[in-house]
PyMOL commands that place a pseudoatom at each C-alpha (Angstrom):
pseudoatom trace, name=CA, resn=UNK, resi=1, chain=A, elem=C, hetatm=0, pos=[26.481, 1.867, -12.117]
pseudoatom trace, name=CA, resn=UNK, resi=2, chain=A, elem=C, hetatm=0, pos=[25.849, 5.519, -12.439]
pseudoatom trace, name=CA, resn=UNK, resi=3, chain=A, elem=C, hetatm=0, pos=[22.474, 6.497, -14.172]
pseudoatom trace, name=CA, resn=UNK, resi=4, chain=A, elem=C, hetatm=0, pos=[22.591, 9.319, -16.576]
pseudoatom trace, name=CA, resn=UNK, resi=5, chain=A, elem=C, hetatm=0, pos=[19.784, 11.848, -17.162]
pseudoatom trace, name=CA, resn=UNK, resi=6, chain=A, elem=C, hetatm=0, pos=[18.342, 10.018, -20.045]
pseudoatom trace, name=CA, resn=UNK, resi=7, chain=A, elem=C, hetatm=0, pos=[18.300, 6.953, -17.854]
pseudoatom trace, name=CA, resn=UNK, resi=8, chain=A, elem=C, hetatm=0, pos=[16.421, 8.760, -15.358]
pseudoatom trace, name=CA, resn=UNK, resi=9, chain=A, elem=C, hetatm=0, pos=[14.131, 10.237, -17.959]
pseudoatom trace, name=CA, resn=UNK, resi=10, chain=A, elem=C, hetatm=0, pos=[13.267, 6.677, -19.328]
pseudoatom trace, name=CA, resn=UNK, resi=11, chain=A, elem=C, hetatm=0, pos=[12.748, 5.283, -15.814]
pseudoatom trace, name=CA, resn=UNK, resi=12, chain=A, elem=C, hetatm=0, pos=[10.428, 8.196, -15.108]
pseudoatom trace, name=CA, resn=UNK, resi=13, chain=A, elem=C, hetatm=0, pos=[8.484, 7.559, -18.327]
pseudoatom trace, name=CA, resn=UNK, resi=14, chain=A, elem=C, hetatm=0, pos=[8.125, 3.912, -17.779]
pseudoatom trace, name=CA, resn=UNK, resi=15, chain=A, elem=C, hetatm=0, pos=[6.994, 4.304, -14.300]
pseudoatom trace, name=CA, resn=UNK, resi=16, chain=A, elem=C, hetatm=0, pos=[4.498, 6.854, -15.404]
pseudoatom trace, name=CA, resn=UNK, resi=17, chain=A, elem=C, hetatm=0, pos=[3.231, 4.426, -18.133]
pseudoatom trace, name=CA, resn=UNK, resi=18, chain=A, elem=C, hetatm=0, pos=[3.068, 1.781, -15.571]
pseudoatom trace, name=CA, resn=UNK, resi=19, chain=A, elem=C, hetatm=0, pos=[1.100, 3.643, -13.175]
pseudoatom trace, name=CA, resn=UNK, resi=20, chain=A, elem=C, hetatm=0, pos=[-1.373, 4.952, -15.649]
pseudoatom trace, name=CA, resn=UNK, resi=21, chain=A, elem=C, hetatm=0, pos=[-1.870, 1.196, -17.155]
pseudoatom trace, name=CA, resn=UNK, resi=22, chain=A, elem=C, hetatm=0, pos=[-2.514, -0.153, -13.766]
pseudoatom trace, name=CA, resn=UNK, resi=23, chain=A, elem=C, hetatm=0, pos=[-4.779, 2.569, -12.474]
pseudoatom trace, name=CA, resn=UNK, resi=24, chain=A, elem=C, hetatm=0, pos=[-6.864, 2.759, -15.678]
pseudoatom trace, name=CA, resn=UNK, resi=25, chain=A, elem=C, hetatm=0, pos=[-7.139, -0.926, -16.568]
pseudoatom trace, name=CA, resn=UNK, resi=26, chain=A, elem=C, hetatm=0, pos=[-10.629, -1.548, -15.796]
pseudoatom trace, name=CA, resn=UNK, resi=27, chain=A, elem=C, hetatm=0, pos=[-11.576, 1.551, -17.526]
pseudoatom trace, name=CA, resn=UNK, resi=28, chain=A, elem=C, hetatm=0, pos=[-9.699, 0.365, -20.516]
pseudoatom trace, name=CA, resn=UNK, resi=29, chain=A, elem=C, hetatm=0, pos=[-11.090, -3.011, -20.769]
pseudoatom trace, name=CA, resn=UNK, resi=30, chain=A, elem=C, hetatm=0, pos=[-14.334, -2.811, -18.876]
pseudoatom trace, name=CA, resn=UNK, resi=31, chain=A, elem=C, hetatm=0, pos=[-16.974, -0.676, -20.371]
pseudoatom trace, name=CA, resn=UNK, resi=32, chain=A, elem=C, hetatm=0, pos=[-19.817, -1.386, -18.123]
pseudoatom trace, name=CA, resn=UNK, resi=33, chain=A, elem=C, hetatm=0, pos=[-18.519, -4.717, -16.842]
pseudoatom trace, name=CA, resn=UNK, resi=34, chain=A, elem=C, hetatm=0, pos=[-18.580, -5.310, -13.245]
pseudoatom trace, name=CA, resn=UNK, resi=35, chain=A, elem=C, hetatm=0, pos=[-15.741, -6.822, -11.368]
pseudoatom trace, name=CA, resn=UNK, resi=36, chain=A, elem=C, hetatm=0, pos=[-16.162, -10.253, -10.039]
pseudoatom trace, name=CA, resn=UNK, resi=37, chain=A, elem=C, hetatm=0, pos=[-16.993, -10.528, -6.379]
pseudoatom trace, name=CA, resn=UNK, resi=38, chain=A, elem=C, hetatm=0, pos=[-13.915, -12.606, -5.626]
pseudoatom trace, name=CA, resn=UNK, resi=39, chain=A, elem=C, hetatm=0, pos=[-11.616, -9.920, -7.160]
pseudoatom trace, name=CA, resn=UNK, resi=40, chain=A, elem=C, hetatm=0, pos=[-13.344, -7.134, -5.195]
pseudoatom trace, name=CA, resn=UNK, resi=41, chain=A, elem=C, hetatm=0, pos=[-12.820, -9.087, -1.805]
pseudoatom trace, name=CA, resn=UNK, resi=42, chain=A, elem=C, hetatm=0, pos=[-9.210, -9.622, -3.020]
pseudoatom trace, name=CA, resn=UNK, resi=43, chain=A, elem=C, hetatm=0, pos=[-8.644, -6.026, -3.493]
pseudoatom trace, name=CA, resn=UNK, resi=44, chain=A, elem=C, hetatm=0, pos=[-9.927, -5.105, -0.210]
pseudoatom trace, name=CA, resn=UNK, resi=45, chain=A, elem=C, hetatm=0, pos=[-6.870, -6.740, 1.258]
pseudoatom trace, name=CA, resn=UNK, resi=46, chain=A, elem=C, hetatm=0, pos=[-4.414, -4.872, -0.785]
pseudoatom trace, name=CA, resn=UNK, resi=47, chain=A, elem=C, hetatm=0, pos=[-3.807, -1.956, 1.793]
pseudoatom trace, name=CA, resn=UNK, resi=48, chain=A, elem=C, hetatm=0, pos=[-3.032, -4.310, 4.534]
pseudoatom trace, name=CA, resn=UNK, resi=49, chain=A, elem=C, hetatm=0, pos=[-0.671, -6.423, 2.221]
pseudoatom trace, name=CA, resn=UNK, resi=50, chain=A, elem=C, hetatm=0, pos=[1.120, -3.122, 1.029]
pseudoatom trace, name=CA, resn=UNK, resi=51, chain=A, elem=C, hetatm=0, pos=[1.393, -1.837, 4.715]
pseudoatom trace, name=CA, resn=UNK, resi=52, chain=A, elem=C, hetatm=0, pos=[2.875, -5.257, 5.780]
pseudoatom trace, name=CA, resn=UNK, resi=53, chain=A, elem=C, hetatm=0, pos=[5.569, -5.181, 2.922]
pseudoatom trace, name=CA, resn=UNK, resi=54, chain=A, elem=C, hetatm=0, pos=[6.536, -1.800, 4.070]
pseudoatom trace, name=CA, resn=UNK, resi=55, chain=A, elem=C, hetatm=0, pos=[6.795, -2.494, 7.697]
pseudoatom trace, name=CA, resn=UNK, resi=56, chain=A, elem=C, hetatm=0, pos=[8.139, -6.214, 7.581]
pseudoatom trace, name=CA, resn=UNK, resi=57, chain=A, elem=C, hetatm=0, pos=[11.620, -5.472, 6.243]
pseudoatom trace, name=CA, resn=UNK, resi=58, chain=A, elem=C, hetatm=0, pos=[12.081, -2.873, 8.975]
pseudoatom trace, name=CA, resn=UNK, resi=59, chain=A, elem=C, hetatm=0, pos=[11.028, -5.206, 11.619]
pseudoatom trace, name=CA, resn=UNK, resi=60, chain=A, elem=C, hetatm=0, pos=[13.006, -8.230, 10.621]
pseudoatom trace, name=CA, resn=UNK, resi=61, chain=A, elem=C, hetatm=0, pos=[16.256, -6.836, 9.273]
pseudoatom trace, name=CA, resn=UNK, resi=62, chain=A, elem=C, hetatm=0, pos=[19.107, -4.327, 10.329]
pseudoatom trace, name=CA, resn=UNK, resi=63, chain=A, elem=C, hetatm=0, pos=[21.338, -3.070, 7.670]
pseudoatom trace, name=CA, resn=UNK, resi=64, chain=A, elem=C, hetatm=0, pos=[19.978, -5.571, 5.308]
pseudoatom trace, name=CA, resn=UNK, resi=65, chain=A, elem=C, hetatm=0, pos=[20.648, -8.593, 7.315]
pseudoatom trace, name=CA, resn=UNK, resi=66, chain=A, elem=C, hetatm=0, pos=[18.116, -10.796, 9.379]
pseudoatom trace, name=CA, resn=UNK, resi=67, chain=A, elem=C, hetatm=0, pos=[18.369, -10.533, 12.962]
pseudoatom trace, name=CA, resn=UNK, resi=68, chain=A, elem=C, hetatm=0, pos=[17.439, -13.455, 15.510]
pseudoatom trace, name=CA, resn=UNK, resi=69, chain=A, elem=C, hetatm=0, pos=[14.060, -12.799, 16.811]
pseudoatom trace, name=CA, resn=UNK, resi=70, chain=A, elem=C, hetatm=0, pos=[15.113, -12.860, 20.484]
pseudoatom trace, name=CA, resn=UNK, resi=71, chain=A, elem=C, hetatm=0, pos=[17.701, -10.032, 19.841]
pseudoatom trace, name=CA, resn=UNK, resi=72, chain=A, elem=C, hetatm=0, pos=[15.298, -7.872, 17.513]
pseudoatom trace, name=CA, resn=UNK, resi=73, chain=A, elem=C, hetatm=0, pos=[14.098, -5.144, 19.766]
pseudoatom trace, name=CA, resn=UNK, resi=74, chain=A, elem=C, hetatm=0, pos=[11.747, -3.779, 17.029]
pseudoatom trace, name=CA, resn=UNK, resi=75, chain=A, elem=C, hetatm=0, pos=[10.125, -7.109, 16.629]
pseudoatom trace, name=CA, resn=UNK, resi=76, chain=A, elem=C, hetatm=0, pos=[9.875, -7.851, 20.324]
pseudoatom trace, name=CA, resn=UNK, resi=77, chain=A, elem=C, hetatm=0, pos=[8.068, -4.354, 20.561]
pseudoatom trace, name=CA, resn=UNK, resi=78, chain=A, elem=C, hetatm=0, pos=[5.765, -4.824, 17.822]
pseudoatom trace, name=CA, resn=UNK, resi=79, chain=A, elem=C, hetatm=0, pos=[4.685, -8.338, 19.177]
pseudoatom trace, name=CA, resn=UNK, resi=80, chain=A, elem=C, hetatm=0, pos=[4.167, -6.683, 22.719]
pseudoatom trace, name=CA, resn=UNK, resi=81, chain=A, elem=C, hetatm=0, pos=[2.197, -3.771, 20.994]
pseudoatom trace, name=CA, resn=UNK, resi=82, chain=A, elem=C, hetatm=0, pos=[0.144, -6.326, 18.803]
pseudoatom trace, name=CA, resn=UNK, resi=83, chain=A, elem=C, hetatm=0, pos=[-0.720, -8.306, 21.975]
pseudoatom trace, name=CA, resn=UNK, resi=84, chain=A, elem=C, hetatm=0, pos=[-1.858, -5.362, 23.790]
pseudoatom trace, name=CA, resn=UNK, resi=85, chain=A, elem=C, hetatm=0, pos=[-4.151, -4.272, 20.833]
pseudoatom trace, name=CA, resn=UNK, resi=86, chain=A, elem=C, hetatm=0, pos=[-5.647, -7.792, 20.688]
pseudoatom trace, name=CA, resn=UNK, resi=87, chain=A, elem=C, hetatm=0, pos=[-6.576, -7.600, 24.372]
pseudoatom trace, name=CA, resn=UNK, resi=88, chain=A, elem=C, hetatm=0, pos=[-7.748, -3.900, 24.615]
pseudoatom trace, name=CA, resn=UNK, resi=89, chain=A, elem=C, hetatm=0, pos=[-8.541, -2.624, 21.151]
pseudoatom trace, name=CA, resn=UNK, resi=90, chain=A, elem=C, hetatm=0, pos=[-7.176, 0.787, 22.083]
pseudoatom trace, name=CA, resn=UNK, resi=91, chain=A, elem=C, hetatm=0, pos=[-5.252, 2.297, 19.625]
pseudoatom trace, name=CA, resn=UNK, resi=92, chain=A, elem=C, hetatm=0, pos=[-3.381, 5.160, 21.506]
pseudoatom trace, name=CA, resn=UNK, resi=93, chain=A, elem=C, hetatm=0, pos=[-2.414, 2.474, 24.207]
pseudoatom trace, name=CA, resn=UNK, resi=94, chain=A, elem=C, hetatm=0, pos=[-1.040, 0.177, 21.585]
pseudoatom trace, name=CA, resn=UNK, resi=95, chain=A, elem=C, hetatm=0, pos=[1.296, 3.142, 20.259]
pseudoatom trace, name=CA, resn=UNK, resi=96, chain=A, elem=C, hetatm=0, pos=[2.308, 4.017, 23.805]
pseudoatom trace, name=CA, resn=UNK, resi=97, chain=A, elem=C, hetatm=0, pos=[2.867, 0.411, 24.896]
pseudoatom trace, name=CA, resn=UNK, resi=98, chain=A, elem=C, hetatm=0, pos=[4.916, -0.224, 21.817]
pseudoatom trace, name=CA, resn=UNK, resi=99, chain=A, elem=C, hetatm=0, pos=[7.036, 2.871, 22.120]
pseudoatom trace, name=CA, resn=UNK, resi=100, chain=A, elem=C, hetatm=0, pos=[7.549, 2.199, 25.917]
pseudoatom trace, name=CA, resn=UNK, resi=101, chain=A, elem=C, hetatm=0, pos=[8.635, -1.281, 25.146]
pseudoatom trace, name=CA, resn=UNK, resi=102, chain=A, elem=C, hetatm=0, pos=[10.952, -0.453, 22.490]
pseudoatom trace, name=CA, resn=UNK, resi=103, chain=A, elem=C, hetatm=0, pos=[12.450, 2.454, 24.392]
pseudoatom trace, name=CA, resn=UNK, resi=104, chain=A, elem=C, hetatm=0, pos=[13.041, 0.214, 27.555]
pseudoatom trace, name=CA, resn=UNK, resi=105, chain=A, elem=C, hetatm=0, pos=[14.559, -2.491, 25.462]
pseudoatom trace, name=CA, resn=UNK, resi=106, chain=A, elem=C, hetatm=0, pos=[16.830, -0.110, 23.661]
pseudoatom trace, name=CA, resn=UNK, resi=107, chain=A, elem=C, hetatm=0, pos=[18.061, 1.390, 26.879]
pseudoatom trace, name=CA, resn=UNK, resi=108, chain=A, elem=C, hetatm=0, pos=[18.380, -2.062, 28.522]
pseudoatom trace, name=CA, resn=UNK, resi=109, chain=A, elem=C, hetatm=0, pos=[20.400, -3.623, 25.645]
for i in range(1, 109): cmd.bond("trace and resi %d" % i, "trace and resi %d" % (i + 1))
show_as sticks, trace
zoom trace
């Protein structure tokens, strides 16, 4: 299905409206009301969830298809880097270990 310029314009307007509503929701309904504590705690997890939603498909899929975990060099490298970080808490070392593992597996396989 090919989209025409009116379709793109409608899509742009709807996305703009959606962004405005979601970003200003608490201003529109709230006044001086404060968000409940459970909601504030929940919203603190949104960045991690969003990052996971971006990264997970790249780690688990190749060209839109799931790859067996023992053949997925991206997933193996991510797990090695995660374990390294959990042990050392060293961010630069984690990046280096992850990239070295990925490179070694890519050359090897």
